[in-house]
N, C-alpha and C positions, 0 to 999 in steps of 0.2 A: 436829415432834412426831409420834409414831406414831399412825396413824389408828385402830388397834385399841384403843389406850389411850383416845383421845377418845370413841370409840363406847361402850366399856365404862363410862366414867365418866358419860356422858350417860344411858345406859340404866339404870345403877344409881340415879342421882339421880331420874330420872323415875319409876322404879318405887317408890322410897321415898316420894316425894311422893304418888303415887297410893294407895299402901297407907295412908298417914297420913290422907288424906281419906276413904277407905273405912272405916277403923276408927273415925274420928270420927263418921261418918254412921251406923254400925251400933251405936254405943255405947248400951246400954239405960239407962245411968245418966244420960244427958243429957236434961234436961227439954225437952219440946216446947212451943212457945208456943201459948196458947189464943186470943190476940187477933190480929187482922190490922189493927189500927188503928195510927196513927202517934202513939200517946200515950206518955207516960213512965211506964209501969207497971213495977213491980219484977220481974215475971216476964220481960219482954222485955229488960230492962237486964242481967240476969245471964247471958244466954245467950252462950256463947263461940263464936258463929258468925261466919263471914266474910260480911259484907254487901257485895255488889257495888256498891250505890249509893254507898258511901263511897270507892270506888276512883277515883282520878283517871285517866280514860281516856287522856289525853294522856301522862301519865307511863308508863303501861303500854305504850303503843305505842312511845314513845321507847326504853324499855328493851328491848323486843323487837327493834326496829330495830338498836340498838347490838349486841345479842347476835348477830343474824344477820350483821352487817357485819364484826364484829371478827375472825372466823375467816378469811375470805378476805383481809382486809387483812394479817393476820399471815402467811398463806401467801405473799402477794405480797412482803412484806419479806424473808422467808426465801429466796425465789427470787432476788430481787435481790442478796442477800448471796452466795449460791452462785455466781451469774453473775459477780459482781465478782471473787470468789476465783479462778474458772477463768480469767477474762481476765487477771488479774494474774499468775497462774502462767505462762500461755503467753507473756505479754510479757516476763517475767523470763527465761524459757528462751530466747527469741529474742535478748535482750540478752547473755546468757551465751555464746551461740554466736558472736555478732559480736565481742565483746570480753570477755575474762575479767574478772569483777568483782573478783577478788583473785588474787594470786600468792603461792605459798609459796616462800620462798627457801631 
């Protein structure tokens, strides 16, 4: 895959996520919570905010690890495929020089 395409897609995705968080944070129509207690009040229950306490930290770390590892693994597989292709072509060329693989009569 072309690196400029990957960089562009990543940059676009990250900027879209960042803009979404900024626009949600600066939205004047969003109500602000008055209470800081852990009660079940209707004001706190209706807020569409991302609460980091509810995130499973292990799942987030595993997701980040998979995301960081999958790129180099795919690059390695592509490199192995290209190396195999080059080796196979040179081997077939050597065999063709030693003995013709086919003859036209």
